[in-house]
C-alpha positions in Angstrom: 47.5 173.4 267.6 48.6 173.2 271.3 47.7 170.0 273.0 47.7 169.1 276.7 50.4 166.9 278.0 49.0 163.5 278.9 48.2 163.4 282.6 49.6 160.3 284.2 47.0 159.9 287.0 48.9 157.0 288.5 51.5 159.6 289.6 48.9 162.0 291.0 47.7 162.1 294.6 44.4 160.6 293.2 45.9 157.2 293.4 47.9 157.7 296.6 45.0 155.8 298.3 43.5 152.7 296.8 40.2 153.7 298.4 40.0 156.7 296.1 41.0 154.7 293.1 38.3 152.2 293.9 35.6 154.9 294.2 36.6 156.4 290.9 36.2 153.1 289.2 32.8 152.5 290.9 31.4 155.9 289.8 32.3 155.7 286.1 29.1 156.1 284.0 30.0 152.9 282.1 31.6 150.0 284.0 32.9 147.6 281.3 34.8 144.4 281.7 38.1 146.1 282.2 36.7 148.4 284.9 35.1 145.5 286.7 38.4 143.6 286.6 40.1 146.7 287.9 37.7 146.9 290.8 38.3 143.3 291.7 42.0 143.7 291.5 42.1 146.8 293.7 40.2 145.0 296.4 42.3 141.8 296.1 45.7 143.4 295.9 45.2 146.2 298.5 44.3 146.3 302.1 41.3 148.5 301.6 40.5 150.7 304.6 36.7 150.1 304.3 35.7 152.7 306.8 37.8 155.3 304.9 36.1 154.2 301.7 32.7 154.7 303.2 33.7 158.1 304.6 35.1 159.3 301.3 32.0 158.0 299.4 29.8 160.0 301.8 31.9 163.2 301.6 31.8 162.9 297.8 28.0 162.2 297.8 28.4 159.1 295.7 27.3 156.4 298.2 24.5 155.2 296.0 26.8 154.7 293.0 29.5 153.0 295.0 27.0 150.6 296.8 25.3 149.7 293.5 28.5 148.9 291.8 30.1 146.9 294.6 27.0 145.0 295.4 26.6 144.0 291.7 30.3 143.3 290.7 31.9 141.7 293.8 29.7 141.6 296.9 31.6 138.6 298.2 34.8 140.7 298.3 33.4 143.4 300.5 33.1 142.8 304.3 29.5 142.2 305.2 29.5 144.9 307.8 30.7 147.5 305.1 28.1 146.3 302.6 25.4 146.5 305.2 26.6 150.0 306.1 26.5 151.1 302.5 23.1 149.4 302.0 21.7 151.3 305.0 22.9 154.7 303.6 21.6 153.8 300.1 18.2 153.0 301.5 18.0 156.2 303.5 19.1 158.2 300.5 16.5 156.5 298.3 13.7 157.1 300.9 14.6 160.7 301.3 14.8 161.3 297.6 11.4 159.8 297.0 10.0 162.1 299.8 11.6 165.1 298.2 10.3 164.1 294.8 6.7 164.0 296.0 7.1 167.4 297.6 8.6 168.8 294.4 5.7 167.5 292.3 3.3 169.1 294.7 5.0 172.5 294.6 5.4 172.5 290.8 1.7 171.6 290.4 0.6 174.4 292.7 2.8 176.9 290.8 1.4 175.6 287.5 -2.1 176.2 288.7 -1.3 179.8 289.4 0.3 180.3 286.0 3.8 180.3 287.3 6.4 178.7 285.0 8.8 176.9 287.3 11.7 174.7 286.3 13.2 172.1 288.7 16.9 172.5 289.0 19.2 169.5 289.8 17.4 167.3 292.3 14.9 164.5 291.4 14.5 165.5 287.7 18.2 165.5 287.1 18.5 162.1 288.8 15.9 160.6 286.5 17.0 162.3 283.3 20.7 161.5 283.8 20.7 158.2 285.7 17.2 156.9 285.0 16.8 156.2 288.8 16.0 158.8 291.4 17.9 156.8 294.0 21.2 157.0 292.3 21.8 160.7 292.7 22.1 162.1 296.3 20.5 165.5 296.9 19.7 167.1 300.2 17.4 169.9 299.3 15.2 171.2 296.4 15.9 173.8 293.8 13.4 175.6 291.5 14.1 178.2 288.9 11.5 181.0 288.3 11.4 184.3 286.6 12.3 187.3 288.9 8.8 188.7 288.3 7.2 185.6 289.8 9.3 185.6 293.0 6.7 187.3 295.3 3.9 185.1 294.0 6.1 182.0 294.7 6.8 183.4 298.2 3.1 183.8 299.0 2.4 180.3 297.8 5.2 178.7 299.8 4.2 180.6 303.0 0.7 179.2 302.6 2.2 175.7 302.4 4.0 176.0 305.7 7.4 177.2 304.5 9.1 180.1 306.1 11.8 182.5 304.8 15.3 181.6 305.9 16.0 185.3 306.4 13.2 187.7 307.2 13.4 190.9 305.2 11.4 194.0 304.8 10.1 194.7 301.2 12.8 197.3 300.6 15.4 194.8 301.8 14.0 192.1 299.5 14.2 194.5 296.5 17.8 195.3 297.3 18.6 191.6 297.8 17.1 190.6 294.4 19.2 193.3 292.7 22.4 192.2 294.3 25.1 190.6 292.1 26.1 188.4 295.0 22.7 186.7 295.4 20.9 184.2 293.3 18.4 182.3 295.5 15.5 183.1 297.8 15.7 180.4 300.5 12.8 178.8 302.4 12.6 176.2 305.1 9.8 173.8 306.1 10.6 172.9 309.7 8.1 170.0 310.0 9.2 168.3 306.8 12.9 169.3 307.3 13.1 170.6 303.7 15.4 173.4 302.5 14.2 174.9 299.3 16.1 177.3 297.1 14.1 179.5 294.6 16.5 180.6 291.9 16.2 183.7 289.9 19.8 183.1 288.6 21.8 179.9 288.2 24.6 181.4 290.4 25.7 184.8 291.7 26.3 187.3 289.0 30.1 187.3 289.6 30.1 183.5 288.9 27.8 183.3 285.9 25.4 185.6 283.9 22.9 182.7 283.3 19.4 183.8 284.1 15.9 182.3 283.4 15.5 184.7 280.4 18.4 182.7 278.7 16.7 179.4 279.3 12.9 179.8 278.9 12.8 179.7 275.1 14.2 176.1 275.1 12.0 174.6 277.8 10.9 171.0 277.2 8.2 168.8 278.7 9.4 166.1 281.1 7.4 163.4 282.9 8.2 163.3 286.6 6.3 160.4 288.2 3.4 160.8 285.8 3.3 164.6 286.2 4.5 166.8 283.2 6.9 169.5 284.3 9.0 172.1 282.4 12.6 171.1 282.0 15.8 172.2 280.3 17.3 170.4 277.3 20.5 168.4 277.9 22.5 170.8 275.8 21.7 173.5 278.3 22.3 171.2 281.3 25.9 170.4 280.3 27.4 173.9 280.6 25.1 174.7 283.6 26.3 171.6 285.5 29.9 172.6 284.8 29.3 176.1 286.1 27.7 174.7 289.2 30.6 172.3 289.9 33.2 175.0 289.1 31.7 177.5 291.5 32.6 175.1 294.3 35.9 174.1 292.6 34.6 170.6 292.0 34.5 169.8 295.8 31.8 167.1 295.3 32.8 164.2 293.0 29.0 163.7 292.5 28.9 166.9 290.4 31.5 165.4 288.0 29.5 162.1 287.9 26.5 164.1 286.7 28.4 165.6 283.9 30.1 162.4 282.9 26.9 160.4 282.9 25.0 163.0 281.0 27.6 162.9 278.2 28.0 159.1 278.2 24.3 158.4 278.1 23.5 161.0 275.4 25.6 160.2 272.3 23.2 162.4 270.3 24.2 165.6 272.1 24.1 168.6 269.8 27.7 169.7 270.5 27.3 172.8 268.3 24.5 174.0 270.5 26.5 173.1 273.7 29.5 175.2 272.5 27.3 178.1 271.4 25.6 178.2 274.8 29.0 178.1 276.6 30.3 180.9 274.4 27.2 183.0 275.0 27.3 182.5 278.8 31.1 183.0 279.0 31.8 179.5 280.4 33.6 177.8 277.5 36.7 177.2 279.6 34.6 175.9 282.5 32.9 173.5 280.1 36.2 172.3 278.7 37.5 171.8 282.2 34.5 169.7 283.1 34.8 167.6 279.9 38.5 167.1 280.5 37.9 165.8 284.1 35.1 163.5 282.9 37.4 162.2 280.2 40.5 161.8 282.3 39.0 160.7 285.7 35.9 158.8 284.7 36.8 157.5 281.2 34.1 159.4 279.2 34.7 159.2 275.5 34.4 162.5 273.8 34.1 163.2 270.0 37.5 163.8 268.6 36.8 167.3 267.5 35.6 168.2 271.0 38.6 166.6 272.7 40.9 168.6 270.5 39.1 171.8 271.4 39.5 171.0 275.1 43.2 170.2 274.7 43.7 173.4 272.7 43.1 175.6 275.8 46.5 175.5 277.6 45.0 177.1 280.7 43.3 173.8 281.5 46.8 172.4 282.2 47.1 175.0 285.1 43.6 174.3 286.4 43.5 170.5 286.5 46.1 170.2 289.4 44.0 172.7 291.4 40.9 170.6 290.9 42.8 167.4 291.8 44.0 169.2 295.0 40.5 170.2 295.8 39.1 166.7 295.4 41.9 164.6 296.8 44.3 166.5 299.1 43.8 167.1 302.8 44.7 170.8 302.4 42.4 172.0 299.5 42.7 174.8 297.0 39.9 176.6 298.6 41.6 176.4 302.1 44.6 178.3 300.8 44.7 182.1 300.9 43.6 183.4 297.6 43.5 179.9 296.2 39.8 180.0 295.4 40.0 183.5 293.9 43.0 182.6 291.7 41.1 179.6 290.4 38.0 181.6 289.5 40.1 184.2 287.7 41.9 181.6 285.7 38.8 179.6 284.7 37.2 182.6 283.0 38.1 183.4 279.4 36.5 186.9 279.2 38.2 189.9 280.8 34.8 191.3 281.9 34.1 188.2 284.0 37.6 188.3 285.5 37.1 191.9 286.5 33.6 191.3 287.9 34.9 188.5 290.1 37.8 190.6 291.3 35.4 193.5 292.1 33.3 191.1 294.2 36.3 189.7 296.0 37.7 193.1 296.9 34.2 194.2 298.1 34.1 191.3 300.5 37.8 191.9 301.5 37.1 195.6 302.3 34.0 194.9 304.3 35.7 192.2 306.3 33.0 189.7 305.3 34.9 187.1 303.3 32.8 184.0 303.1 33.5 180.5 301.8 32.4 181.5 298.3 35.8 183.1 297.9 
């Protein structure tokens, strides 16, 4: 069986800056004695550029995790001005998250009253189910998954609640939009509340992933969100879905990897057989393996030996990991390079059909002169 060479992250650009090393230690799902000691040593032995650390933590969307760990482990070693700055950001995030949580509960309740099955995607429910605290996961908008047949009923409900469509379309344009392989959300804005709401009828564009509500509805579970029961996905569905979401953006946000790592770390009872089956059915086995490798190598997540061996058996991961490291830690990112994003998305797919579908989408955008950041 082929195995991956051991990545010596000390020689990677990851650790070119102690600020990044410190952030990686702070966002591990489990901070044991050794990690706490490492955090203290990094601060003691390096001239930490604290403003750079704050800037990186914000760009990675991990301010809440970094602040929580530093204020708990070694607050005396962090400049008071920096700790206060992080505390301010943490408080603002927590306040905004609570506001969005209340709005989500209201919308889900209204949909439920009209017989619409709606599933919250990411956002508050993921924060509570993965971290156990809505303040520890930063999110800026709300996402809800519905069946395509319910989209127009949802639109009517949202308009009545003061939302407006981000893009105004005729009914014919809406039908064409919903049938497009390049689209996956109907977007709404509430100007007074400053809320951006994405209604998903797919998890991602068709050329990124085939996952649709019909693949998820049979496994829905009940989840208590601030005393309100909502429909939710089992953790075995969440794991490959979160990897697909992070992979779509080539792992730009470290927060996405933190979600994956914390989900695995905090759920030792994961049904790995079901996880692998879902990944196979959805054509995202390599994407899943890449996410697991990154969680293991960067954030110290322990994987079952048989899963780790499966991950290592895919030699393409060796080619993909440096691209992800580049996307996360270099100034010039993979997605900034011509064709860099497209080459990544071709390599990360194991099925020929999915490779061809992505290439078709890329050439369509190339020919129409409308290449966007998704490529």
